[in-house]
N, C-alpha and C positions, 0 to 999 in steps of 0.2 A: 629297547630302546630309546634314544629320545631323537627329537630332529629340531635341528633350528633353520628359519627362513630368514634371506636376506633382505630385510625392508626398509634399509636408511637410508638410501639413496635419494638424490635430488630428480631426478624422473628428469632429465633437461630437453634428451632426445623425443621424450613423450610434450612437448609441450605444445601451441599451450592448453595442451587438456593438463598437464601439470599445475599450471599456476594458482588452483585451488583447492586442487585433488591429489592428494598421494597416489603413485603408481599404481602400488597394491589395490589400491581400491577401486581401482579403473573396472569397470563393469564388459566379463565377456558373457558372454549367453544366460544374462539376465541377475547372474551374481558376480559381485566381485574376484577380478583374479587371484588375490589370496585365497578365494572362501577356494577356490578348486583346490589348492592342494592341502589346507588342513582335511578337504573332505576324502582327496585321493590318501592322506597320511592316515587316518583315523580306518579306512578302510583295510590295510596296510596292518593294522594293529599299532602304528606310533600313536599313541595321544601324550605323549606330554611333549610342546614344543616350546621354544624359546624365538621369540621373534623381535631382533635388532629395532630399533628405530631411533630415524632422529628427524627429516624434512617431513613437518606435520604433524608427530608423533602422537598428539593427542586424539586426532583424527581417528589414526589408525587402532587407537587403543580404544578410542569410546566404540566404535563399530565394531569389534571383535568380542570384546569383553574377556569374561574368563575363557573364554572360547566351549561354554558347557552347549552352545545350543547346536554346535557342530560335534559334537561326540568325542571332545578335547579338552586337552588343561596347559592353556595359555601362560608364559614371563615373558613380561617384557625386559628388554635390555636397551634401557634410553642411550644412546649419546649424544651429545651436547652439538660435538659435531661428526659427518661419519668421519667413520675408522679405518674407511676399505675392511675386503674380505677376514685377513688375519688378526687386524685391528680388532675388530669388531668378535670375533671368537674371543678371542685372549680378551678383552672385558667381559664376553656371556658365559666365562669359565667357571664363576660359583655357579651359575644357573642349571651349565650343564653338566659338571661333576667330571669326570676323568676315565670313562668309559667310550669309548668309539661310539659318534653318534652320526647323525645322517643330515647333510647342508644341502640345501635346495636354496638357489635364488627366486628372488621373488617373482621376479620378471618373466618368468617361462610359463609353456604349458607342454605338458606331454600327455602320453598316454601308459608310460612304465609303468610296468606292475612294481611296489618300490619294496616288494619285498621277497621279489626273484633275489634282491643284491646277496654278495656273497659274501660271509665273513670278512676282518679284514686279518685274522691270526696276524702275522710277525709285520703287516707293510703297514705303514703311516695313513698312506690314502689310496682308496677304489674310487676309481673316475667312471661316470657317464660318459660315453663320446657320439658322436652323433656324426653320417653326411657331412659334408661342408655345405653349409644355404648362401646361397647367391652373395648374400650379402657378407659376406668371410670365404672367401674363395680358399687359402690357403692353409686353413686347418692353427690348431692347437700344439695335438701331441701325436707322436706314433704310438699304435695299438701292436705290437708282434704278435704273432700265429701262437704266443702261451700265455697270452693274456697280459701282457708285461708292459707299462706303459713306459715311452720315450720320447726325450728332447724332439728329437729331430730322423725320420726314416723315408722308408718310400713312397709312404701312400697317407698323408697327417689326415687326422679327423680333429674336430672340432670339440671341444668341450661343452658337453650340454649343460654344464649351472647345476649338476646334481652331482654328490659324492660321498663315499662314506671318510670317515676322520676319525682318525684317533688323534685327541686335544692336544697329545706331547705335539705334535706336528709345530702349534705356534711358538711351542717354549721358547724362553733368551730371542725377542724379538727385541730387534735396535734398536724402535720407536716403537711409540702407540699407534700411532696412525701408518699398516705397511701392509702391503697386497700378497694375497694366498699366491699367486706363481711362483716366485720365486724360490717360496718353499717346497713348494711343489716340485719344483726342475732340481733342487738339492735332494729332495729326498729319490726320486729319480736317478739320479746318478748312483744314489748306492743301493738299486734296485727295491726299493721299496713305495712303489706304485702300482698299483694292477688297477684293469681295465675292462668293460662292459662295453660292447659295441651295441647300443641299442639304432635297430630301424626303422622303427615305429614314427608316431606321428610325433613331432617336436618343434615348438616354436617359441624363437624369440622375442618378445614380443616387445622391442624394441621402438617403434614407430607408430603412429599415428594409423599407419597403413597399415601395419600389419594386424595392429590389438584388432582392427575394421573387418580382416582379410581370417582372422580365427574367430570372432564373432561371427561371421557369415559361416561358417565353418561346421562348428559346432552347432549352430543353428538349424544348418538345411541338416546334420547329419552327413 
């Protein structure tokens, strides 16, 4: 299986830290945030990784190289302007191929064991969901007792930014720059989205404060 790390965003919420450094390269516990992903993927046996880049793309490419120092093989999908998630996946299709792949937001951290995620089967997506953080109290989706994900339900959870994706999900996009959420909601209506509730450590590293808190947590163990 291949993986795709989303690293093309502008990082506006992380300013001024991202004025001169792209968010994936911000250091956490002594290494760039994206390197934590590369090492976790390699440990899970996933070594072919596509990274989409746009803002300060050359810094990311220069810092990571071909990925060999992390035990992975990297390919970069360059977007002149960020294409949103679905658009970025569609552009990267020649690098990803047609088999299901693991999608990871570049601005999260988690202790999830990626190799434990199930195969897709007939689903178009399998989402990792977490308890709602303080900054997102209303959540995104509902996970029922049979492991199916729905747009609404009695107890909403937050999408963790980790998913198994069938590339067919992004077929026939209405425009090149397109978000993923509408496609996921359509697939949910077709009963083709499963989910896993991760109860371990997960952080949306979306602000300088949360970046510092994560750094402190990892350094102190």
